[in-house]
N, C-alpha and C positions, 0 to 999 in steps of 0.2 A: 707161298709159290710164285708170285707173281716179283713180289722183293727181292726176292734171290734169282729171278730172271734180268730183272730192271738192274740190280748190282753186275753182272755179266756183260750188259749191253757195250758197255764202252768196247771192250776187248771183242765181242764178238763183230759187233758193225765191222769195223777197219780187217776184220781176218774174213768177212765173206766180201770185200771190194775187192781184196787184194785177191783172192779168191776167184771171184767172175772177171776180175782182170786178167789175171795169166789167164783165165779158159779162153777167153775172147782172145786173146793178144795170139795165141797157142792156135786156137781155130783159124785163124786169118792169116797166120803163118803158111801152115798146114793146105790150106785150100788155093794158096797160092804159089805156092812150089810145086814142080812134080818127082823133085828127087828126094830120098828119104835113103840115112845107111843105113836102119834098122827098117824090114816091113814095110806097109803102103799107108795111102793116104787113110784109109777106111778104119786099117789097126791104131792109128795115130788119133784117129778121132773118136774111137768107142773108151780107149785109153783117155786121152785128155777128157772125156764129158763123166764117164763112170768112176776114175778114180782124180778127183776134183783138183785139189792142191796137187798132190804129188804129179799127175800125169803130166800135166803142162811142165811141170819142171823138168822131168822126165825126158820130155818131150825136145826140148831146150837144149840137155844138155847131152842126149846120147842121141836123138832121133832123127832132130837135123840136118839136113847134106848140105850143102858147100852151098855159097850163092850161088844164083844164076845172073852175071852180070848180061851176058849173050842176050837175053832172052826179054 
């Protein structure tokens, strides 16, 4: 069993790093902005944390509001 797991580590580790990086980037963006196209802050936090890989991608593609240069 451990030999099988070791053979998948070169694939699992980069995916885990990408997953955590996207989630952290999405959470930083969510907490630093006030306006969203759909939903509110807590909806996007829950989606980004529960659906680790798809949630942040969905947020950046659909939920992110316009940039706020004035604030």
